[in-house]
Backbone as a chain_set.jsonl record, in Angstrom:
{"seq": "MAIKFQYNKTSLTNLGKQLKIRQNALPTLKNKESALRLSVIAAKAEAVAQAEALEKKLREYDYLAALWNEFRPGLISIRDVHLRTVKIAGVNAPQLDGIDFDLQPFNAFAAPAWYADGIRILQELSTLGIESEVSEERRRILEYNRKKTTQKVNLYEKVQIPGYQEAIRKIKRYMEDEENLTKASSKIVKNRHAAQEEEEGL", "coords": {"N": [[2.497, 160.262, 84.329], [1.226, 157.826, 86.272], [1.758, 156.854, 89.543], [2.079, 153.681, 91.038], [0.763, 152.58, 94.012], [0.276, 151.318, 97.398], [-1.913, 151.586, 100.202], [-0.136, 151.478, 102.694], [2.45, 150.854, 105.236], [4.763, 149.678, 104.036], [4.603, 150.373, 101.271], [4.859, 153.032, 101.537], [7.415, 153.322, 102.605], [8.868, 152.29, 100.378], [8.24, 154.087, 98.353], [9.358, 156.449, 99.572], [12.133, 155.726, 99.396], [12.472, 155.591, 96.577], [11.87, 158.232, 95.881], [13.81, 159.59, 97.108], [16.157, 158.56, 95.817], [15.684, 159.855, 93.211], [15.771, 162.486, 93.867], [18.238, 162.824, 94.787], [19.67, 162.255, 92.538], [18.892, 164.175, 90.685], [20.467, 166.79, 90.909], [22.906, 166.035, 89.852], [22.352, 165.113, 87.304], [21.458, 167.488, 86.308], [23.684, 169.024, 86.262], [25.192, 167.484, 84.478], [23.604, 167.887, 82.215], [24.042, 170.667, 81.681], [26.777, 170.531, 81.252], [26.903, 169.057, 78.923], [25.393, 170.777, 77.168], [27.116, 172.915, 76.904], [29.334, 171.468, 75.8], [28.118, 170.568, 73.402], [27.721, 173.078, 72.051], [30.521, 173.827, 71.779], [31.421, 171.738, 70.183], [29.794, 172.062, 67.97], [30.67, 174.668, 67.128], [33.373, 173.765, 66.384], [32.947, 171.881, 64.34], [31.704, 173.628, 62.451], [33.855, 175.355, 62.055], [35.923, 173.722, 60.954], [34.624, 172.875, 58.666], [34.56, 175.216, 57.235], [37.184, 175.801, 57.076], [38.026, 173.762, 55.369], [36.493, 174.505, 53.029], [37.714, 176.875, 52.54], [40.389, 175.999, 51.902], [39.838, 174.623, 49.673], [38.964, 176.569, 47.977], [41.39, 178.024, 47.727], [42.925, 176.254, 46.207], [41.713, 176.269, 43.671], [42.889, 177.4, 41.505], [44.358, 175.211, 40.453], [42.616, 173.532, 39.203], [42.506, 172.801, 36.533], [44.835, 171.423, 36.186], [44.452, 169.016, 37.623], [43.476, 167.176, 35.923], [45.531, 166.028, 34.78], [46.519, 164.419, 36.799], [47.261, 161.359, 38.167], [44.804, 159.029, 38.625], [44.205, 157.138, 41.614], [46.657, 157.211, 42.593], [47.075, 158.163, 44.983], [45.56, 156.93, 48.082], [43.329, 156.292, 50.763], [44.088, 154.245, 53.29], [43.548, 153.64, 55.99], [41.522, 154.869, 58.629], [42.288, 156.262, 61.697], [40.489, 156.173, 64.685], [39.88, 157.452, 68.028], [38.33, 156.858, 71.259], [36.941, 159.397, 73.258], [36.002, 160.777, 76.284], [33.517, 162.95, 76.807], [31.953, 165.059, 78.999], [30.971, 162.839, 80.21], [30.225, 161.286, 78.119], [30.897, 158.994, 75.514], [32.76, 159.749, 72.861], [33.944, 160.098, 69.292], [37.237, 160.836, 68.252], [39.564, 161.943, 65.928], [42.478, 160.197, 65.203], [44.439, 159.774, 63.527], [45.37, 159.178, 60.084], [45.967, 156.737, 57.691], [47.809, 156.85, 54.639], [47.839, 155.472, 51.422], [50.334, 155.433, 49.084], [51.052, 155.13, 45.698], [53.747, 154.061, 43.89], [55.608, 156.338, 41.785], [57.111, 157.681, 38.927], [59.316, 160.252, 39.467], [60.703, 161.722, 37.763], [59.667, 161.486, 35.258], [56.923, 162.089, 35.747], [54.698, 164.963, 35.995], [56.107, 167.935, 37.492], [54.567, 169.077, 39.611], [53.408, 167.078, 40.977], [54.159, 165.979, 43.389], [53.481, 168.105, 45.076], [50.755, 168.083, 44.68], [50.066, 165.605, 45.799], [50.54, 166.131, 48.524], [48.696, 168.205, 48.851], [46.273, 166.792, 48.438], [46.379, 165.0, 50.533], [46.144, 166.9, 52.661], [43.581, 168.059, 52.181], [41.968, 165.799, 52.405], [42.504, 165.047, 55.063], [41.416, 167.287, 56.378], [38.696, 167.13, 55.535], [37.942, 164.564, 56.614], [38.355, 165.186, 59.346], [36.326, 167.03, 59.729], [34.154, 165.553, 59.249], [34.294, 163.851, 61.455], [34.166, 165.544, 63.508], [31.585, 166.677, 63.161], [30.075, 164.132, 63.704], [30.748, 163.732, 66.364], [29.458, 166.102, 67.33], [26.865, 165.431, 66.859], [26.474, 163.076, 68.323], [26.839, 164.017, 70.936], [24.699, 165.971, 71.044], [22.57, 164.331, 70.931], [22.702, 162.819, 73.304], [22.662, 165.035, 74.987], [19.811, 165.756, 74.605], [18.603, 163.455, 75.54], [19.389, 163.569, 78.217], [18.132, 165.931, 79.074], [15.521, 165.168, 78.805], [15.34, 163.346, 80.734], [15.819, 164.83, 83.088], [13.634, 166.572, 83.106], [11.753, 164.593, 83.302], [12.144, 163.565, 85.89], [12.016, 165.985, 87.403], [9.596, 167.355, 86.723], [7.643, 165.293, 86.683], [8.043, 162.702, 87.96], [9.292, 163.07, 90.666], [7.32, 165.117, 91.856], [4.982, 163.473, 91.511], [5.78, 161.154, 93.269], [5.896, 162.514, 95.702], [3.259, 163.448, 96.031], [2.055, 160.959, 96.142], [3.085, 159.977, 98.545], [2.078, 161.772, 100.302], [-0.563, 161.249, 100.183], [-0.802, 158.673, 101.112], [0.176, 158.962, 103.818], [-1.805, 160.73, 104.825], [-3.968, 159.133, 104.613], [-3.192, 157.056, 106.328], [-3.167, 158.478, 108.763], [-5.672, 159.383, 108.997], [-6.843, 156.787, 109.264], [-5.72, 156.102, 111.626], [-6.807, 157.888, 113.388], [-9.504, 157.302, 113.189], [-9.48, 154.701, 114.325], [-8.568, 155.353, 116.94], [-10.9, 156.914, 117.654], [-12.878, 155.103, 117.327], [-12.033, 153.145, 119.285], [-12.266, 154.669, 121.606], [-15.049, 155.314, 121.655], [-15.891, 152.599, 122.121], [-14.757, 152.081, 124.597], [-16.054, 154.031, 126.061], [-18.674, 153.1, 125.907], [-18.395, 150.662, 127.248], [-17.828, 151.663, 129.738], [-20.189, 152.852, 130.291], [-21.856, 150.698, 130.244], [-20.989, 149.13, 132.436], [-21.461, 150.944, 134.512], [-24.33, 150.972, 134.276], [-24.823, 148.253, 134.983], [-23.832, 148.303, 137.545], [-25.659, 149.658, 138.871]], "CA": [[2.73, 158.895, 84.843], [0.498, 157.532, 87.515], [2.509, 156.085, 90.449], [1.123, 152.735, 91.682], [1.118, 152.502, 95.394], [-0.882, 150.795, 98.186], [-2.032, 152.406, 101.507], [0.5, 150.748, 103.897], [3.845, 151.382, 105.587], [5.785, 149.085, 103.109], [4.625, 151.145, 100.197], [5.38, 154.33, 101.998], [8.868, 153.116, 102.617], [9.556, 152.173, 99.11], [8.088, 155.432, 97.776], [10.27, 157.407, 100.054], [13.47, 155.465, 98.795], [12.496, 155.99, 95.196], [11.884, 159.725, 95.802], [15.149, 160.041, 97.643], [17.03, 158.319, 94.716], [15.486, 160.933, 92.281], [16.148, 163.814, 94.491], [19.783, 162.775, 94.858], [20.243, 162.153, 91.182], [18.705, 165.29, 89.972], [21.51, 167.841, 90.685], [23.981, 165.354, 88.906], [21.793, 165.048, 85.845], [21.308, 168.918, 85.856], [25.241, 169.375, 85.887], [25.578, 166.78, 83.294], [22.978, 168.463, 81.087], [24.664, 171.826, 81.378], [28.081, 170.277, 80.682], [26.658, 168.628, 77.567], [24.932, 171.825, 76.512], [28.357, 173.547, 76.561], [30.03, 170.61, 74.841], [27.52, 170.714, 71.993], [28.07, 174.443, 71.505], [31.851, 173.823, 71.358], [31.473, 170.752, 69.02], [29.166, 172.741, 66.692], [31.545, 175.502, 66.481], [34.498, 173.171, 65.964], [32.577, 171.356, 63.125], [31.645, 174.653, 61.498], [35.217, 175.902, 61.706], [36.59, 172.761, 60.061], [33.917, 172.948, 57.247], [34.957, 176.41, 56.64], [38.677, 175.594, 56.728], [37.941, 172.859, 54.184], [36.013, 175.417, 51.906], [38.863, 177.913, 52.241], [41.445, 175.41, 51.305], [39.344, 174.163, 48.324], [39.07, 177.871, 47.048], [42.829, 178.251, 47.644], [43.52, 175.403, 45.223], [40.98, 176.447, 42.509], [43.728, 177.664, 40.252], [44.946, 174.086, 39.964], [41.651, 172.705, 38.775], [42.922, 172.259, 35.219], [45.902, 170.434, 36.354], [43.978, 167.722, 38.214], [43.072, 166.267, 34.794], [46.808, 165.267, 34.518], [46.824, 163.743, 38.002], [46.863, 159.895, 37.902], [43.782, 158.554, 39.683], [44.607, 155.928, 42.385], [48.086, 157.525, 42.911], [46.993, 158.308, 46.598], [44.284, 156.541, 48.537], [43.175, 156.201, 52.281], [44.182, 152.893, 53.702], [42.818, 153.519, 57.32], [41.368, 156.118, 59.424], [42.325, 155.9, 63.168], [39.772, 157.007, 65.599], [40.0, 156.94, 69.475], [37.107, 157.31, 71.957], [37.182, 160.355, 74.295], [34.879, 161.046, 77.07], [33.228, 164.43, 76.934], [30.868, 165.131, 79.875], [30.538, 161.489, 80.606], [29.577, 160.507, 76.995], [31.961, 158.589, 74.653], [32.674, 160.533, 71.501], [34.961, 159.863, 68.433], [38.213, 161.716, 67.922], [40.539, 161.585, 64.868], [43.854, 159.806, 65.867], [45.506, 159.693, 62.331], [45.041, 158.734, 58.808], [47.019, 156.116, 56.84], [47.476, 157.028, 53.196], [48.52, 154.654, 50.552], [50.936, 156.194, 47.917], [51.483, 154.325, 44.758], [55.153, 154.593, 43.457], [55.575, 157.104, 40.456], [58.615, 158.301, 38.478], [59.338, 161.612, 39.734], [61.301, 162.512, 36.671], [58.642, 161.47, 34.084], [55.588, 162.769, 36.032], [54.779, 166.515, 36.182], [56.747, 168.424, 38.606], [53.784, 169.385, 40.653], [52.857, 165.839, 41.494], [54.553, 165.844, 44.949], [52.616, 169.031, 45.858], [49.381, 167.547, 44.527], [49.883, 164.562, 46.757], [50.46, 166.893, 49.808], [47.4, 168.892, 48.831], [45.18, 165.856, 48.522], [46.406, 164.554, 52.025], [45.707, 167.944, 53.405], [42.262, 168.169, 51.964], [41.423, 164.494, 52.954], [42.507, 165.165, 56.474], [40.47, 168.311, 56.746], [37.391, 166.6, 55.292], [37.644, 163.568, 57.555], [38.362, 165.862, 60.698], [35.036, 167.749, 59.579], [33.149, 164.476, 59.417], [34.464, 163.268, 62.824], [33.627, 166.651, 64.43], [30.09, 166.56, 63.112], [29.572, 162.964, 64.358], [30.791, 164.042, 67.728], [28.476, 166.922, 67.781], [25.614, 164.64, 66.836], [26.352, 162.075, 69.507], [26.636, 164.943, 72.204], [23.436, 166.589, 70.926], [21.536, 163.246, 71.195], [22.874, 162.611, 74.678], [21.957, 166.179, 75.73], [18.496, 165.713, 74.48], [18.191, 162.327, 76.584], [19.607, 163.966, 79.767], [17.143, 166.909, 79.29], [14.163, 164.555, 79.013], [15.401, 162.582, 82.185], [15.743, 165.853, 84.013], [12.204, 166.848, 83.057], [10.956, 163.528, 83.866], [12.411, 163.534, 87.321], [11.729, 167.222, 88.052], [8.121, 167.612, 86.544], [6.652, 164.181, 86.71], [8.254, 161.725, 89.074], [9.404, 163.712, 92.076], [6.034, 165.496, 92.294], [4.256, 162.201, 91.738], [6.057, 160.419, 94.582], [5.545, 163.426, 96.794], [1.815, 163.335, 96.17], [1.67, 159.525, 96.634], [3.518, 159.88, 100.035], [1.282, 162.677, 101.017], [-1.874, 160.416, 100.219], [-0.636, 157.382, 102.049], [0.398, 159.375, 105.188], [-3.163, 161.226, 105.228], [-4.877, 157.834, 104.817], [-2.845, 156.491, 107.662], [-3.479, 159.389, 109.839], [-7.195, 159.025, 109.068], [-7.161, 155.47, 109.875], [-5.349, 155.954, 113.101], [-7.788, 158.796, 114.164], [-10.778, 156.47, 113.286], [-9.099, 153.572, 115.23], [-8.616, 155.998, 118.255], [-12.085, 157.429, 117.912], [-13.76, 153.888, 117.652], [-11.791, 152.658, 120.619], [-12.791, 155.672, 122.647], [-16.449, 154.944, 121.679], [-16.076, 151.263, 122.705], [-14.403, 152.394, 125.912], [-17.129, 154.784, 126.728], [-19.839, 152.12, 125.946], [-18.021, 149.722, 128.357], [-17.874, 152.264, 131.006], [-21.525, 153.096, 130.49], [-22.513, 149.427, 130.606], [-20.52, 148.816, 133.849], [-22.264, 151.819, 135.393], [-25.707, 150.474, 134.422], [-24.765, 147.023, 135.831], [-23.469, 148.671, 138.921], [-26.95, 150.209, 139.506]], "C": [[2.05, 158.667, 86.07], [1.498, 156.503, 88.325], [1.756, 155.017, 91.232], [1.794, 152.618, 93.155], [-0.053, 151.864, 96.217], [-0.827, 151.65, 99.639], [-1.536, 151.678, 102.653], [1.915, 151.23, 104.015], [4.96, 150.878, 104.597], [5.895, 149.989, 101.824], [5.119, 152.471, 100.34], [6.932, 154.434, 102.105], [9.519, 153.063, 101.355], [9.365, 153.496, 98.283], [9.12, 156.471, 98.161], [11.694, 157.078, 99.481], [13.538, 155.92, 97.353], [12.486, 157.608, 95.0], [13.304, 160.224, 96.161], [16.288, 159.785, 96.525], [16.908, 159.445, 93.682], [16.026, 162.207, 92.681], [17.629, 163.964, 94.46], [20.306, 162.932, 93.557], [19.99, 163.49, 90.297], [19.778, 166.464, 89.823], [22.668, 167.286, 89.802], [23.542, 165.501, 87.578], [21.618, 166.546, 85.365], [22.796, 169.422, 85.473], [25.622, 168.758, 84.506], [24.923, 167.528, 81.995], [23.624, 169.725, 80.648], [26.078, 171.637, 80.873], [27.988, 169.88, 79.13], [26.287, 169.724, 76.72], [26.137, 172.602, 76.058], [29.213, 172.859, 75.421], [29.558, 170.613, 73.466], [27.785, 172.008, 71.243], [29.557, 174.418, 70.893], [32.165, 172.936, 70.178], [30.913, 171.373, 67.745], [30.124, 173.825, 66.06], [32.923, 174.99, 65.846], [34.195, 172.524, 64.334], [32.422, 172.493, 62.051], [33.032, 175.209, 61.05], [35.98, 174.986, 60.739], [36.088, 172.799, 58.638], [34.403, 174.162, 56.486], [36.281, 176.464, 56.269], [38.655, 174.826, 55.526], [37.533, 173.693, 52.831], [36.998, 176.404, 51.557], [39.972, 177.272, 51.459], [41.162, 174.896, 49.792], [39.425, 175.541, 47.365], [40.531, 178.064, 46.758], [43.391, 177.56, 46.421], [42.701, 175.372, 43.92], [41.766, 176.593, 41.353], [44.313, 176.318, 39.65], [43.954, 173.082, 39.368], [41.839, 172.139, 37.388], [43.952, 171.257, 35.213], [45.634, 169.059, 36.792], [43.72, 166.672, 37.128], [44.454, 165.294, 34.393], [47.151, 164.308, 35.576], [46.387, 162.301, 37.751], [45.859, 159.412, 38.953], [44.456, 157.275, 40.355], [46.045, 156.13, 42.803], [48.13, 157.495, 44.489], [45.642, 157.777, 46.978], [44.357, 156.436, 50.084], [43.12, 154.781, 52.587], [43.276, 152.684, 55.058], [42.658, 154.774, 57.989], [41.328, 155.764, 60.923], [41.362, 156.832, 64.115], [39.919, 156.447, 67.125], [38.652, 157.539, 70.14], [37.543, 158.235, 73.051], [35.963, 160.583, 75.151], [34.629, 162.608, 77.266], [31.914, 164.459, 77.78], [30.118, 163.877, 80.074], [29.971, 160.734, 79.426], [30.842, 160.121, 76.104], [31.663, 159.198, 73.305], [33.986, 160.134, 70.64], [35.984, 161.01, 68.407], [39.295, 161.172, 66.941], [41.898, 161.326, 65.456], [44.716, 159.695, 64.735], [44.909, 158.967, 61.294], [46.229, 158.004, 57.948], [46.665, 156.308, 55.472], [48.361, 155.926, 52.467], [49.023, 155.402, 49.304], [51.527, 155.245, 46.957], [52.923, 154.877, 44.103], [54.944, 155.216, 41.929], [56.933, 157.514, 40.31], [58.57, 159.75, 38.541], [59.903, 162.448, 38.669], [60.383, 162.619, 35.399], [57.281, 162.161, 34.461], [55.872, 164.266, 36.142], [55.341, 166.895, 37.465], [55.902, 168.788, 39.857], [53.09, 168.229, 41.448], [52.973, 165.742, 43.02], [53.597, 166.992, 45.764], [51.096, 168.696, 45.705], [49.193, 166.399, 45.565], [49.708, 165.173, 48.134], [49.121, 167.572, 49.943], [46.189, 167.93, 49.131], [45.297, 165.274, 50.029], [45.84, 165.737, 52.964], [44.245, 168.091, 53.416], [41.437, 166.927, 52.564], [41.315, 164.625, 54.513], [41.527, 166.117, 56.959], [39.007, 167.877, 56.628], [36.983, 165.553, 56.317], [37.495, 164.173, 59.014], [36.837, 166.515, 60.834], [34.065, 166.777, 59.925], [33.064, 163.887, 60.877], [33.767, 164.386, 63.773], [32.034, 166.642, 64.383], [29.495, 165.38, 63.784], [29.623, 163.186, 65.809], [29.749, 164.988, 68.216], [27.128, 166.268, 67.808], [25.359, 163.805, 68.021], [26.024, 162.889, 70.799], [25.218, 165.479, 72.224], [22.438, 165.475, 71.377], [21.632, 162.908, 72.596], [22.313, 163.831, 75.587], [20.518, 166.091, 75.828], [17.916, 164.6, 75.542], [18.283, 162.845, 78.012], [18.481, 164.934, 79.977], [15.74, 166.28, 79.642], [14.16, 163.813, 80.379], [15.343, 163.698, 83.251], [14.204, 166.343, 84.136], [11.286, 165.836, 83.621], [10.994, 163.436, 85.336], [11.72, 164.774, 88.019], [10.083, 167.574, 87.952], [7.249, 166.435, 86.76], [6.885, 163.214, 87.994], [8.384, 162.092, 90.419], [8.03, 164.28, 92.58], [5.0, 164.317, 92.585], [4.48, 161.501, 92.96], [5.641, 161.192, 95.847], [3.98, 163.452, 97.108], [1.298, 161.943, 96.648], [1.821, 159.431, 98.092], [2.478, 160.568, 100.892], [-0.234, 161.933, 101.272], [-1.762, 159.3, 101.23], [-0.601, 158.018, 103.488], [-1.145, 160.09, 105.756], [-4.073, 160.085, 105.461], [-4.441, 157.305, 106.22], [-3.145, 157.262, 108.906], [-5.04, 159.309, 110.148], [-7.519, 157.898, 109.694], [-6.925, 155.487, 111.345], [-6.398, 156.735, 113.878], [-9.165, 158.017, 114.187], [-10.539, 155.391, 114.348], [-9.303, 154.146, 116.74], [-10.078, 156.292, 118.69], [-13.075, 156.282, 118.291], [-13.365, 153.245, 118.968], [-12.235, 153.403, 121.795], [-14.285, 155.382, 122.831], [-16.672, 153.599, 122.375], [-15.802, 151.356, 124.254], [-15.583, 153.032, 126.756], [-18.321, 153.933, 126.875], [-19.607, 151.143, 127.162], [-18.255, 150.309, 129.634], [-19.356, 152.532, 131.308], [-22.286, 151.821, 130.86], [-22.178, 149.014, 131.996], [-21.262, 149.797, 134.828], [-23.77, 151.226, 135.467], [-25.823, 149.2, 135.241], [-24.586, 147.323, 137.26], [-24.752, 149.135, 139.704], [-27.93, 149.09, 139.711]], "O": [[2.358, 159.419, 86.994], [1.949, 155.488, 87.793], [0.875, 155.361, 92.021], [2.998, 152.575, 93.408], [-1.205, 151.876, 95.782], [0.17, 152.243, 100.052], [-2.303, 151.268, 103.524], [2.497, 151.868, 103.137], [5.952, 151.57, 104.366], [6.981, 150.324, 101.35], [5.73, 153.036, 99.433], [7.583, 155.421, 101.764], [10.577, 153.66, 101.157], [10.291, 153.928, 97.596], [9.665, 157.222, 97.352], [12.413, 158.007, 99.112], [14.51, 156.548, 96.933], [13.05, 158.146, 94.046], [13.853, 161.149, 95.563], [17.187, 160.601, 96.322], [17.943, 159.976, 93.281], [16.668, 162.925, 91.914], [18.195, 165.016, 94.166], [21.288, 163.649, 93.366], [20.734, 163.823, 89.375], [19.94, 167.026, 88.739], [23.317, 168.051, 89.088], [24.291, 165.987, 86.73], [21.632, 166.813, 84.163], [23.01, 170.132, 84.491], [26.217, 169.356, 83.609], [25.549, 167.735, 80.955], [23.791, 169.946, 79.448], [26.569, 172.487, 80.13], [28.781, 170.267, 78.27], [26.755, 169.75, 75.582], [26.196, 172.943, 74.877], [29.672, 173.416, 74.424], [30.313, 170.65, 72.494], [28.028, 172.045, 70.037], [29.817, 174.865, 69.776], [32.986, 173.247, 69.315], [31.45, 171.238, 66.645], [30.359, 173.927, 64.856], [33.516, 175.624, 64.973], [34.964, 172.635, 63.379], [32.913, 172.37, 60.929], [33.297, 175.472, 59.877], [36.614, 175.469, 59.801], [36.806, 172.769, 57.638], [34.621, 174.132, 55.275], [36.62, 177.081, 55.259], [39.316, 175.27, 54.587], [38.134, 173.566, 51.764], [37.138, 176.768, 50.389], [40.472, 177.844, 50.491], [42.02, 174.783, 48.916], [39.876, 175.538, 46.22], [40.886, 178.257, 45.596], [44.199, 178.124, 45.682], [42.97, 174.499, 43.095], [41.463, 176.038, 40.297], [44.71, 176.296, 38.486], [44.321, 171.95, 39.056], [41.341, 171.047, 37.113], [43.989, 170.351, 34.38], [46.331, 168.094, 36.48], [43.741, 165.466, 37.377], [44.437, 164.179, 33.871], [47.987, 163.433, 35.352], [45.314, 162.043, 37.207], [46.187, 159.438, 40.139], [45.155, 156.497, 39.706], [46.614, 155.195, 43.365], [49.01, 156.938, 45.146], [44.652, 158.095, 46.319], [45.463, 156.5, 50.62], [42.168, 154.114, 52.181], [42.462, 151.771, 55.19], [43.516, 155.657, 57.951], [40.43, 155.045, 61.363], [41.513, 158.048, 64.227], [40.049, 155.253, 67.395], [38.024, 158.488, 69.671], [38.486, 157.885, 73.76], [34.873, 160.554, 74.58], [35.442, 163.361, 77.804], [30.887, 163.947, 77.334], [28.889, 163.811, 80.109], [29.327, 159.7, 79.598], [31.758, 160.937, 76.001], [30.568, 159.168, 72.743], [35.023, 159.864, 71.246], [35.542, 162.151, 68.547], [39.842, 160.086, 67.132], [42.427, 162.186, 66.161], [45.895, 159.492, 65.024], [43.996, 158.176, 61.531], [47.247, 158.597, 57.59], [45.542, 156.053, 55.037], [49.453, 155.569, 52.908], [48.217, 155.945, 48.548], [52.473, 154.553, 47.335], [53.087, 156.074, 43.867], [54.253, 154.677, 41.065], [57.752, 157.679, 41.214], [57.877, 160.416, 37.772], [59.685, 163.658, 38.595], [60.341, 163.601, 34.658], [56.603, 162.728, 33.605], [56.989, 164.749, 36.332], [55.083, 166.237, 38.472], [56.405, 168.811, 40.981], [52.337, 168.425, 42.402], [52.028, 165.469, 43.761], [53.087, 166.782, 46.865], [50.294, 169.035, 46.574], [48.112, 166.325, 46.149], [48.8, 164.768, 48.86], [48.485, 167.53, 50.996], [45.284, 168.216, 49.916], [44.255, 165.112, 50.664], [45.137, 165.47, 53.938], [43.648, 168.236, 54.483], [40.36, 167.096, 53.136], [40.287, 164.377, 55.142], [40.815, 165.805, 57.913], [38.182, 168.198, 57.482], [35.871, 165.589, 56.844], [36.644, 163.737, 59.789], [36.241, 166.507, 61.911], [33.205, 167.018, 60.773], [32.014, 163.517, 61.402], [32.945, 164.104, 64.645], [31.334, 166.606, 65.395], [28.455, 165.545, 64.423], [28.651, 162.875, 66.497], [29.187, 164.816, 69.297], [26.326, 166.533, 68.704], [24.29, 163.784, 68.633], [25.142, 162.555, 71.591], [24.571, 165.463, 73.271], [21.539, 165.759, 72.169], [20.556, 162.685, 73.151], [21.683, 163.689, 76.636], [19.947, 166.294, 76.899], [16.94, 164.825, 76.258], [17.426, 162.611, 78.863], [17.841, 164.817, 81.023], [14.979, 166.708, 80.509], [13.136, 163.687, 81.05], [14.788, 163.421, 84.314], [13.671, 166.465, 85.239], [10.272, 166.095, 84.269], [9.961, 163.244, 85.978], [10.997, 164.653, 89.008], [9.427, 167.983, 88.91], [6.068, 166.656, 87.029], [6.037, 163.021, 88.866], [7.71, 161.551, 91.296], [7.629, 163.917, 93.686], [4.337, 164.207, 93.617], [3.532, 161.227, 93.695], [5.146, 160.659, 96.84], [3.533, 163.474, 98.254], [0.326, 161.794, 97.388], [0.959, 158.942, 98.823], [2.058, 160.112, 101.955], [-0.896, 162.03, 102.306], [-2.623, 159.099, 102.086], [-1.381, 157.555, 104.321], [-1.528, 159.974, 106.92], [-4.861, 160.075, 106.407], [-5.253, 157.15, 107.132], [-3.35, 156.696, 109.98], [-5.539, 159.199, 111.267], [-8.363, 157.881, 110.59], [-7.706, 155.016, 112.172], [-6.837, 156.28, 114.935], [-9.889, 158.118, 115.178], [-11.396, 155.216, 115.214], [-10.006, 153.591, 117.585], [-10.485, 156.016, 119.818], [-13.878, 156.337, 119.222], [-14.244, 152.828, 119.722], [-12.542, 152.847, 122.85], [-14.763, 155.221, 123.955], [-17.604, 153.495, 123.173], [-16.528, 150.784, 125.067], [-15.965, 152.641, 127.859], [-18.978, 154.016, 127.913], [-20.51, 150.872, 127.953], [-18.782, 149.68, 130.552], [-19.757, 152.451, 132.47], [-23.218, 151.843, 131.664], [-23.076, 148.559, 132.706], [-21.634, 149.366, 135.92], [-24.334, 151.032, 136.544], [-26.73, 149.036, 136.057], [-25.15, 146.644, 138.118], [-24.881, 149.022, 140.923], [-29.032, 149.319, 140.209]]}, "num_chains": 1, "name": "protein.A"}
């Protein structure tokens, strides 16, 4: 990225301010990046653990597979999923805050005896499945923000800060050269005047 500048004091001051902003922001960005990196690892582990817990529960209830044919569809459904927003390393991420289930009335005497257990099992499996989805979404959001932060760190560290430093160096060198030229030319003019005055004096 080429930094646009002019060879004057105003441009030098502006570049100095921009450089300072980036140099001050860089440590904060690096801290955010490492915090996000750790949060992503934790979120990934949590998502994997919940997916494994769901698989384990599904295997636990394999023996009931034949009974589910007797289960009345629509007996239990999800009315609402409550999510809240939590801040993780400065990033808004979702967290499961509860699930509202709708349970249709049924005759406990006429229905098979295991219906109550079936409802509990479905609630348990649904909760695990939704928790797993929310964890995966949280991991995805954190990973996206970590990548963006890493890009910004690299932009500041490898492109902008060196670019501003180089531009400032060029302006200073130019201004020093100009000052030296001005001094040299005024010295020449002064010497010429002195020489002319000497000639006129003779």
